[in-house]
N, C-alpha and C positions, 0 to 999 in steps of 0.2 A: 486513383480511388481517393473522391470526394465524400466527405462524412457530413450530411446533413442531420444526423442527431442531435438532439439538446444532450447538454452534458451539464452536471453539477458537481463544482469543488466543495469536496469537502474538508474541513481543516482535520488535523490527524492527530490524535492524542497519542503518542509514542511511549515505549519504556526502557527506551535503551537507557546507558548509564550517566548521560549526562542532559537526560530527560527527566524535568520534576513533572512527575504525573501526577502528583497529589497537588502541586500548586495549581495544574492546569483544571482540575478539576473545580478549584475555586474559582477560577475564572470562567467557566460556562456560564453561571448566575450573573457574574459581572456583566459580560459581554452579550448577555442574552442569548446564547446559542441555545439552538433546539435539534440538533443534528450535526454528529462528526464522524469520523471514519476513528476505529479503535486498534491499536497495535500493542497489544498484552503480551508481546514475543519475550519479553526479558522478564518478565514476573511468574516468580513458584504459584501454588494454588491458593496458598495462605494471602500471598499480595493480590492475588488476582479476586480473591472474596474481599479484600480490603478496599481495592478498587470498585469493584461492582456496588459494595455497600456506599461508597462515596457519592456514587454515580446515580444511586437511587434518591440520594438527598438534594438533588439538582432538579433543575426543569428541564433537563434534557429528555428528549420525545425517542428520536430513532438514531440507529449506529447502523446506517446502511450497509457498511463494509468494515469487516472485521478480518484480522489478520489471525490467523489461528498461530496459538504454539502448542508444540509437541505436549502431551498430558493432558490436553482439554479433555473435558468428558462429555458424552452425552448431554448430561443434565445442564452444563454450563453451557451448551450451543441452543439447547431447546429455552433456557433461562434469556440466551440475550437474543432469540426470534420472539418470543412471547412476549418480554417485558420491552426491548427497545425494537423491534422488529427488523431484526437484522435481515438483511436481503442476501448479498454473497461473500462470500468468504474466499480467503487465498490459505495457500501453504506453498511448501517447498518439494520438488521431488525428488528429494535426499531424506524427507522426513516420512513420517506414518501417515500419507496421503491413503494408503490403503483401509489403515482404522477409521480415519474419517467417514470415507465411502461407504462405510457399514451403519451411520448416522442418519437418519431418516430424514433431517432437516437438513442434509448437506447433500443429498442425492440431487443433482443435478445444478446445484449452487456453488461448486467446488473448483476452485479454479487455481491453475500453477503458476508461480511465480517465476520469471526468468532470475537466476542467479549468475553463478560463476561459469557453468556449462549450462548450453540447450544441445546435452548431447543425447544417446539414445536410450539414456534415462529417464532425461525430461521429455522426450517425445512419446514415450509409452505412459507416463504419467496422463500426459496432456489427453492422450486418447483415452484414457479411462475415465479424466473429470470432463467436466464440463466445457472445459477451455483455458486460454491464457490469461493470466495477471499481468498486464506488461509493466516491468520496474523500466521506465524510460531512464532512471539515472544509470543503472547497470547496462543499459542496452547501449547507452550512447558513451559510457566508461570502456567497459570490457568488449563490447564490439565494434566500437566505431575508433577509440582514442588508442586503445589496447591491441585492437585487432585479433581477439580468440579466435581460433580457427572455429570452435564449434558453431560459434554465433554467424557462420557464413550462411546455414539454413533458416537463420529466424525470420528474415522477412516473408519467405515462402510459408512458413508455418502459422503466421499472422494472416494470410489469406486462404488458409485453409481453416482457421480452425476459430471459435468465437471467443472475441475478447471482452471480458464480463467484468474486469475492473481495472486500475492500474494505479502504480504509485509515481509521484514526483518528489524528486529530492533534490538539493545542490548537486552542481558539477562544476568544480573549478577548474581554472585555467593551467594550473600545476599538478603535479603528481606528490601525493604526500603517502605516509605510511597509515594506515588504518588501524585504531587502535584496539577495534572489535576484530577486524581480519588478519591483522598481523602481515598484511598485502598491500602491496603499491595500489594505489587508486585514485580516480578523479572525482569520483560522487563522495558525497560526504549529506548526513542526514543534520548537519548545522550548517543552516545559511548565513553567510557574514555579508553578501553584496547581491542584490537583485539579478544583475546581469549573469548570475550563476544559474540562473532558470534560463537563460536565452535559448539554450539548447532545444528545449521542448518545441518549440515553433517546427522545427523540421519534423515533429513525428505527430503533427494536428490530425491527422487524417487517421490515424490508428485510436484515438480518444474513443474510451466506452462512455457510457451514460455517467458513472460515478469516476470522477478523476480523485484521489486521495492523495494529500498533501502527507509525506513522509518525514517530516524536518523534528528535532528536537526544542526550535526554539518555542517561544510562547505562544499562545492562540492570539494575541496581543499583535505580535510580530506576522503571524499566520495569515491575519487577516489583510493585513498590507500585501503578503503574498499572493494571497487569492485575488486581490484585485489587479496586480499587476499581471496576473496569469490569464485572467479575463480580457486586459488589452492586447496583453501578446499574440496571443491566440486566436482573437476575432472569429471567435464560435459562439454558436447559439447556448447560453447558460440560463 
């Protein structure tokens, strides 16, 4: 399946524990960034308000892809659409995706991310939403290197469903225990070496229009990641 669509790689403002999201907001104007992907997944409501306030003070114009956090309100979603022109959103099958589907701006724009299992719950959630947000790091780690049984159906699902957005993170050559998930994993939200991105080349046919970098690394480092991916993938950007 040859993918002739044009793609846009977005730097990602992540909020996982090792990501300095406040510093990333300062980098926005230093680097002249106009659009990024947003991952407010580890922020409570008061921290999200702080983040939005910091973004307001920058020259940022667009947040094309947003990873929703449980508990985000319809007012927050409306704000992201109206102020930052958010287009596509993702969440997990085991989160309150039904609640998000009730929100006007999310109908037709909500995609389900592949996480630990692509089981019946995942299949049902995808069928009720707009399609799939492919996390390529999870797929490479859990589906290929660790051979999780439920991932056997994943390639077939991708052929049947729309891929609306995606995440790219690092995948290491060795397994380590994730501080977040307390499990053995190969994927990581921190990149140490560009070779940890080489796995993505095997999945280029599945790339959607928005390709979001999900890393804790600074935006300065992510710019180098973006350049590396553009050369690695050799597709239209």
